[in-house]
Residue, then its C-alpha position, 0 to 999 in steps of 0.5 A: m499500500t502506498i502512501l503519498r501526500s503533497t508536502v505540507v508547508s502551509t504553516i511553515m514560516l519562510f526566512t529570508f538568508t542574509s549575511p554571516a550573523f546569528a540574528d539573521f539566519g532565521s532557520f538556521v540555528p546554532l546547536p546549544y551546549s546544554v538543554p534544559a531539564p524538565k520541571d518533573n525531572p531536575s537534572t544533578p550529576e548524581k542522576i547524570s552517573l545513575g542514568k549513564q550506568l542504566f544506559f550501558d547496563a545489558r542487565l536491563s534486557v531480558d537476557g543480559t545481552v542488550s544494552c541501550n548503548s548496543c544500539h545506540d552507541v554513545q562512543g561513536n555516532g549514536t547508533d549501531s550502523r546497522s540498517t535495522s538493529v538486532g535485539v536479544k536472541g539475535q532478533i532484527g527489528g524493522r527500523s534502523a536506530p537513530s542517534v542518541w546524540n542530540a535526541a534531546f532537541l527533538s520535538a519528539q521521539m522515534w521515528d514516527g514521533r509517536l512518543p513526546t519526550l525522552e522520558d517516553q521513549a526510554k521506557g520502550p525498548i526495555l520491554n519491547p519483545i524484539e529489543m530488550a524483551m522484558p516481560h513488564p516493568d515490574a521485571a526490570v524494576s525487580r532486576i535493578s532494585s536487587i542489585p545493592g549498588y543501584a539501590e542505594q544510588f536510586a535511594k540517593v538520587f529520587g528518595g521515597e519509600t520505593p526509590v527504584t520505579y520504572d519511571n525513575i528508571a526511564r527519569a535517570i536514563a533520559t537525564y543522561e542522554r540530555t547530555l549527549i549534544t555535539p555542539n561547535s561544528r562548523f556550521d555553528q561557528y559559522l552561524l556565529g559570525n566566523s565566515a571562514a568557517l566554510t568553503r565557498k563550495e559549502q557555502n554553495g551547499m548552504e545556499t542550495f539547501r536554502s533555495l530548494g526548501c530543505h530549510r522548511c522542514h530541516r530547521g531549528p537546532a537540530m534540523a529537525g522541525p520546530k516545536l509546534a504549540n499545545g503538544q503538536i508533532f511536526l510530521q511531514w508525509f514521506p515520500a510526498f511525491p511519486n518515484p522510482y526510488i520508492d520501489e528501489f529502496k521500499l519506501t512505503e512498506d512501513l506506513g510511519y505513524n501507526n504503521g497502518k494500524e486501524d486504531e490510529l488516526e487516518v490522517r497521520r499515517g504514512k507521516w514520519r518525524v523530521p529527521s535530524l541533520r545533525n551529524i548525518a555524516n556519520t549516521a549512514p545508513y539512511f531513512h527509517n529502514g536503513s535501505v540507503k547506504s551513501l549520503d549522495k544518495a539520500v539527498r537524491v532521494m530526498a529531493r525526488s521523494q519531497l520536492n519531486r525533482e532531480l537534482s544535478n550532479y552539482e547540487a548533490d555535491v555541493l549539498v553533500a558538502f555543506l551537510k557535512t559541515l554539520t558534524g559538531e564535537y563529540s564528548i568522551q564517553a568512558t565505559p561506566m563502572l557497573p555496580a555488581d549484582m548478587k547472583v541476579s537471575l535473568k529470568e524475571 
């Protein structure tokens, strides 16, 4: 079943590009060095440390073989660089793992934008039968609370009579993930006034990016679309136009939001959250199914699918050059020391 719609741009403000000064770039925004924590999950160094341990700990999976970091490698590009990810018992998932770097700047999580926050997202893989496969939240809570080092940390970080809860596990992981930011790309330096940060070719790519209208969707700090009022999610039809790439790369076998479930709103079927372009040169393969291996091919697929036009070799070349300037600075993520268990059973 193929779902095609015209790209919706009526709610997107068009911006004027002028000279290299931050205030003049409109849709182009430098990536901040930090992201505010939500009021219901304030950040502390202790919570960040706890969240990092949980992120690296495979004991959150049913058989102790898969951690968050297995699919979102923060010692690399934040993904597993596979077309689709591998969960417990070698099971293959249906979608590519998006990078966790800069995920805190996204207006919603998951490829289809079905979850609004990092806290919501952190709960999903643990219970997903193909990913970490814990049978229910209580199994994860039982596993973690039985480890003395975790029990002590949760008591210190969250307090209360029952500090180890499924919500608190997710809160700790999300707090750590909000530290995963890659600022100071050459593009950021250019936006902040350093006109020498980009070569002429890269600036031509930036101009091409804007003239084609790519910035209408890929904007904001993550270049992943704006935050909308009242908790609305910025979704776009993909693909928006019929084209040969649909069959070549199987772009519509997965229908995006709700994935074809009849009990969801028909209006959202076939829509996707706009992906971030930050560090895009490092995160191949591309698209929700990881079907496109090169950045050059990815920009051609996007232009044909969303703009209904074929790129010239020159346009594709300068666009790729520009996109490579979006690679920021990765902070070193040393493997944390995990608390020892008390011969915890892996069969909860």
